[in-house]
C-alpha positions in Angstrom: 151.8 41.9 91.0 153.6 43.9 88.3 151.1 46.7 88.7 151.4 46.7 92.5 155.2 47.1 92.3 154.7 49.8 89.7 152.3 51.8 91.9 154.6 51.3 94.9 157.6 52.7 93.0 155.6 55.5 91.4 154.0 56.7 94.7 156.7 55.8 97.1 156.7 59.3 98.6 153.0 58.8 99.4 153.0 55.2 100.5 156.4 55.1 102.2 156.9 51.8 100.4 153.9 50.3 102.2 152.5 47.6 99.9 149.1 47.8 101.6 148.8 51.5 100.7 150.0 50.9 97.2 147.4 48.1 96.8 144.7 50.7 97.8 145.9 53.1 95.1 146.0 50.2 92.6 142.5 49.1 93.5 141.3 52.7 93.1 142.8 53.0 89.7 141.5 49.6 88.6 138.0 50.5 89.9 138.0 53.6 87.7 138.9 51.4 84.7 136.6 48.5 85.7 134.9 48.1 82.4 138.2 47.9 80.5 139.5 45.3 83.1 136.5 43.1 82.5 137.0 43.3 78.8 140.7 42.4 79.3 139.8 39.3 81.3 137.2 38.2 78.8 139.2 39.1 75.7 143.0 38.7 76.3 143.8 40.6 73.1 142.4 43.8 74.7 144.8 43.5 77.7 147.2 46.0 76.0 144.4 48.6 76.0 143.8 48.1 79.7 147.5 48.4 80.5 147.7 51.6 78.5 144.7 53.0 80.2 146.0 52.0 83.6 149.4 53.6 83.0 147.7 56.8 81.7 145.5 56.9 84.8 148.5 56.5 87.1 150.4 59.2 85.2 147.4 61.6 85.6 147.2 60.8 89.3 150.9 61.4 89.8 150.7 64.7 87.9 147.8 65.8 90.1 149.7 64.9 93.2 152.9 66.7 92.1 150.8 69.8 91.1 149.7 70.2 94.8 153.4 70.2 95.9 154.8 73.6 94.9 158.3 72.6 95.8 158.2 69.5 93.6 158.6 69.7 89.8 156.9 67.2 87.4 157.2 66.6 83.7 155.6 63.8 81.7 156.9 62.8 78.3 154.9 60.4 76.2 157.0 58.8 73.5 154.0 58.0 71.4 152.6 61.6 71.5 153.5 62.1 67.8 154.9 59.8 65.1 158.4 61.4 65.5 158.5 61.7 69.3 160.6 58.6 69.9 163.3 59.4 67.3 166.5 60.6 68.9 166.3 64.2 67.6 162.8 64.9 68.7 163.2 62.9 71.9 166.2 65.0 72.9 164.4 68.2 72.2 161.2 67.2 74.1 163.2 65.9 77.1 165.4 68.9 77.2 162.2 71.1 77.3 161.1 69.0 80.4 164.5 69.3 82.1 164.5 73.1 81.6 161.1 73.2 83.3 162.4 71.0 86.2 165.6 73.0 86.6 164.3 75.4 89.3 163.1 72.6 91.6 165.2 70.9 94.2 163.0 67.7 93.9 161.4 66.7 90.7 160.0 63.8 88.7 160.5 63.1 85.0 158.0 60.5 83.9 158.7 58.8 80.5 155.8 56.7 79.1 155.3 54.5 76.1 158.9 54.3 75.1 158.8 50.6 74.7 155.6 50.5 72.6 157.0 53.3 70.4 160.3 51.4 69.6 159.2 47.8 70.1 155.6 47.7 68.7 153.5 44.8 69.9 152.3 44.1 66.3 155.9 43.8 65.0 158.6 41.3 65.6 161.3 42.3 68.1 164.5 42.4 65.9 168.0 42.9 67.2 168.0 46.3 65.7 164.8 47.4 67.3 166.0 46.0 70.7 169.3 47.9 70.2 167.4 51.1 69.4 165.3 50.7 72.5 168.4 50.0 74.7 170.1 53.0 73.2 167.1 55.3 73.8 167.0 54.2 77.5 170.8 54.9 77.9 170.5 58.2 76.0 167.7 59.5 78.2 169.5 58.4 81.4 172.7 60.1 80.3 170.9 63.3 79.2 169.0 63.6 82.5 172.2 63.0 84.5 174.2 65.6 82.5 171.4 68.3 82.5 170.4 68.0 86.2 172.2 70.1 88.7 174.2 68.6 91.5 171.9 70.0 94.1 168.7 68.5 92.4 167.0 65.2 93.2 165.5 64.0 90.0 163.4 60.8 89.9 163.5 59.4 86.4 160.6 56.9 85.9 160.0 54.8 82.8 156.5 53.5 82.3 
């Protein structure tokens, strides 16, 4: 159900918030990752790998869709791209680069992926400090996007 709502939100401009169409996209993505899904069901410890692959496939599909809409800008930032990507200094620089690319577009999408795994790793305990860093990063990205987006622009900020 979580993946269905994710797909519905991510592709709302395609599905028109129709859960049936979102389900069809979800099935298509899951079919392309069928082997990983079987492994995830048989071995629950591999479920994180399936989730990561599913999210990456959805991000690629959204990027392809946006590429075919010349009036719609798209930028994808992966917080786990490098060891330093999720630190505030590097995150600001990389997100600013994306916002500069999106500035000429009236409608655009900024997709942020893997921020949670970067700041709250699954193999480590969630401490109050790590949780605070994650909450601060979310707020920072939201405020940065709001401050650096023109009043005429419609920016979709998606966290995955």
